[in-house]
Each structure stands twice: as C-alpha cells, then as structure tokens.
N, C-alpha and C positions, 0 to 999 in steps of 0.2 A: 460205348467204348470206341476210341478213335482208331482209325485204320493205321497200320504202319506206313511209313513214307513210301516204301517200294510199291505199295498197293494203291496209292493215289494216282489216278490217271494223269500223266504228264501233258496230255492234250486238253485237260480241263482248264478253262480260262481262269479258274480260281486256285489252280495248283499251288502257286507260290504262297498264297495266304493260308491255304489249308496246311501246307507243309510247315510254315512258321508256327501255326497254332499248335501243332504237335509238340512244340518245344517250349511252350509257355512257362513251364515250371523249372527251367534251367537245364534240361537235357541238352548235352552238347550237340551242335550241328557239325557234322563231319564235312571236310572240304568238298567231297564229291556231292554231298547233299546241297551244300551252299551253291555250288555251280549250277545244279539243276534248278534251284530256286531262282537264281538270277537269270538263267537262260530262258526260263518260262515267263519272266516278267512281262514281255510284250503281249502275251495272251490276255493279260488283265484288261487290255483295251476293249476286248470283246466280251468280257464277263458281265454278268448282271450286276449293276452298281449297288442295288439294295442288298444283294447277297454278299458282295465285297464288304459293304459297311458292317454287316452283321459280324463278319470275321474280324474286321478292324476294331470293333468295340472291345474285343478280348485282347487283341494284339497290342493296342496302344497302352494297355494297362500293365504290361509286363515290366518287371524290373530291368529287363534287358533292352528296352526300347532304344536307348541311346546307341548301344553297340549295334543293334540290328539296323538302325537307320544308316549307320556308317558301312556296315557289311553288305547291305542289300539296297544300295543306292538305286539300281534299276527298278526295283519293286516300288520304292516310295516315290521316285520321280515319274513313274508311269501312273500311279494312283493320283498323284498331285503334281501335274505338269508345271505348276508355278515354282516348284522346288528345283527343277532342272537348271535354270540359269544361276541358281545360288551355288551350285557345286563348283568349287575352285575359285569362287569370286572373292578376290582380295578386297576387304573393306577400306583399306588405306586410311585408317583413322587411329588416333592414339587410344581410343576407347576399346578397340577390339584387337586381340592378338590372333584370332582365328579367322579362317575364311567363313563366308556367310553360312554355308550349309552346315559346317561343323558347329558354328555358334547356335544355329537352330536346334541341332541334335542335343546340345548341352542344355538349352532351355527346356526342351521337351522332357529330357531325363530328370531335370531338376525340380519339376513341379510334382504335386501329389498325383498318385495314380487314379485320376478322375477323368472320365472320357471327354467331357466338355472342355476341361482345362487343357488336356493334352492335345486335342485336335486344334484348339485355338493356338496353342504354342507351335504346332506344326506349320500353321499358316500365317503366323503373326508378322514375319519379316519378308514375305515373298515379294512385296512391293518395292523393296530397296533397290533392286537392279534397275527398275523402271524410273526411279526418281533420283538417281545419282547425279550430284552436282559437284564439279571439280573446283576446288579453291587452290589457285597457284600461289605459292609463297615467294617472298623476295629472294630467298636463298636457292630458288630453283626447284624446291620440293613441292609436293602437292598433297592435299588431303581430300577425302570424299565427305560430302554431306548428303543426307537423304531426306530433304524437306517433304513433308506430307506423306511419308511412306506408310504410316498406319492406315490412312484413308484409302490409299491405293491397294494395300494388302487386303483391306476389308472388301473392296470392290472385286478383287480377284477371287476372293473366297466365296462370294455369293453364288456364282454359277456352280462351283464345286459342291457346295452344300445342297443345292437344288438337285444336282445330278445324282447324288447319293441318297436323296430322299429323306433327309433328316426332318424330324418333326419341327413344326414352325417355332415352337418355344426354344428348342435346342439351338436351331439355326440363328434365331434372333440374339440369343445370349452369346454364342460363339462370335458372331459378327461384332457385337458390342465389345467383347474382350479384345478382339484384334484391333478394332478402331481406336480403342482407348488405352492400349497397353503402354503408350509412351506418355500418358498424362501424369503430371505431377500432382500428387495428393498429399497435402500437408496435414499434420495431426492437429487441425483446428476445426471448430464447428463449422465455420464458413466454407472451408475447402471440402469437408466431408459432406455437408449438405448439398453442395454443388454436384458431386459425383453421385450421391444417392438420388438426387432429383432426376438425373439422366437415367439411372437404373429403373426408378419407379415409372418413368415415362414409357419404358418398354412394356410394362404390364406383366412382368415376370412374377412368379409366385414367391420367390425367396430372395429378396434384395440383399440380405446380409450374406447369403451364400455366394451370390454373384460378385459382391465386393471382395469376399475372401478369395475367389478364383482370380480376380483381376490382380490383387496384391500378390498372390502366389506366382503369377506369371511375371510381374514386375520384379519380385525378389530373385527369381531364377534368372531373368534377363540380366539384371545388374550384377549378379554373382559371377557372370561370365565376362564382365567388363574388366579391363586392366586396372581401372580405378574404381574401387567399390563405393557406391553411394547407398548408404543404408536406407531401407524401406521400413519406416516405423509402423509396421502392420498391426501390431497389438494395440498401440495407442489409437490408430485410425478405427479399428474395429470396435474398440470400447466406446469411442465417441459415436460411431454409427449406431451401436446398440441402444444407446441412450436416446438418440434422435428418433429412431424408429419406435421406441417405446412410448414416445410422446405423440405419435401420429394417431 
C-alpha cells in the first residue's frame, strides 16, 4: 500500500516522482501538493537514476501524462534536460500552432500508453532547438526549419537512456523511433520493405510491433500539426505483415 503524500520524505531525491505515482489513477493533486512536487524537482539530480526510471515506467503510462508534463515542467526538464530549451520555444512555422514543449506533450499524450513509445515521444523533438535554420521571406517575415533534427534528437537521447540504465533492446528501439519519426512511409511494398529492413537490422524481436510504435508516434505528431497529413498506418501494417510472413 502506498504511503500518503504527507508521509513521503520531502528530502528524498525521488519525492517528486513518488508523489506523482500516488495519483496515477486520477486522484486530484491539490495546489499545495503540486507546489511541493515542483519545489522538490531539483532533488531529482541526486536521485538514483535506475530508481527514477522504475517510477517513470508507471508515470509515463498514466492518462494524465500530457497535463502532468505541463503542470510539472520542473520535474520533466530535470529528468530530461534536453526538454528545457523547448519550453516556450516558438517554432515559427505554419505547421505548428504550439510552442515546442507543448507540441511534445501533445505527442506524448496522443500515443498509446506503452512505455517505449511514450519515452520515444518525450525525446523525439529535443534536437529542434539545436538545428533551427531561419528562412527570411521577401515580405520581411521568416520561418524556421529544423534540418536533421531527428538525428540530433537521437544523439541527445543516447546518453539519457544510458544514464537511466535501460536494457539494450529497449534503448535501441527508442533511439530508432526517435531517429526515424520524420521518415515518410508510403503504403507500397517498396517503401514498407525499406523501413522493415532498417528495423530488422536492429535485431529486435518484434519488427511489426516496432513499426506499429513508429506509426503511432507519426500519427500523434501529425495530429498536432495545423495541416493534417494522414498516416495510412493500417495499410502499411497490412503490407508489412505480408512481407514478414514471406521471410
């Protein structure tokens, strides 16, 4: 049985995560409790990373994860420092109506409650701030582009996953999802074979599941765009299933 919040030591480095876990099933977090959680966030820097990840495995699956990422920004930016520059970052593009951090929270909340998918979603766009390129328009306006940001996000995620001690197979899959989240996958055998080849080269045990996770992130990502680009995931998965059955 979980301890009540008042009994959790506030000098415990994991206090913020332990407190959030008490509310996994929708119990309201009072304003005073929320302040304690955010105030204790810096203590997470000294916490045992493997213990933090054990708690995160539950927290990332909650239906409230989008709201929590917005309400407890100090917690999530301490756990994942690459998120900090995304807070308040205007993407200056016709594709996005939200700041980068808000967009990331929407993508995380929009995917299935699966640990690997959600952690990949948390980290998928962290490289945007580092890759921003400004295009000046003739009318004096400008837009941002983010060339190569999936690869940079993947590079940024690698030491984070190592720090938290994720098993090698999980880490490989998460890095793959981050690095390929912007890939266009057409519902054609040629396109599907190409992405399946990359998945199979990782040596993961469940290639169709990995493809499902990638498409889930892409659908959630595009759902938060101002101009929706449909992701034909069912067609792609059907083709992939046939290809894998022939291997």
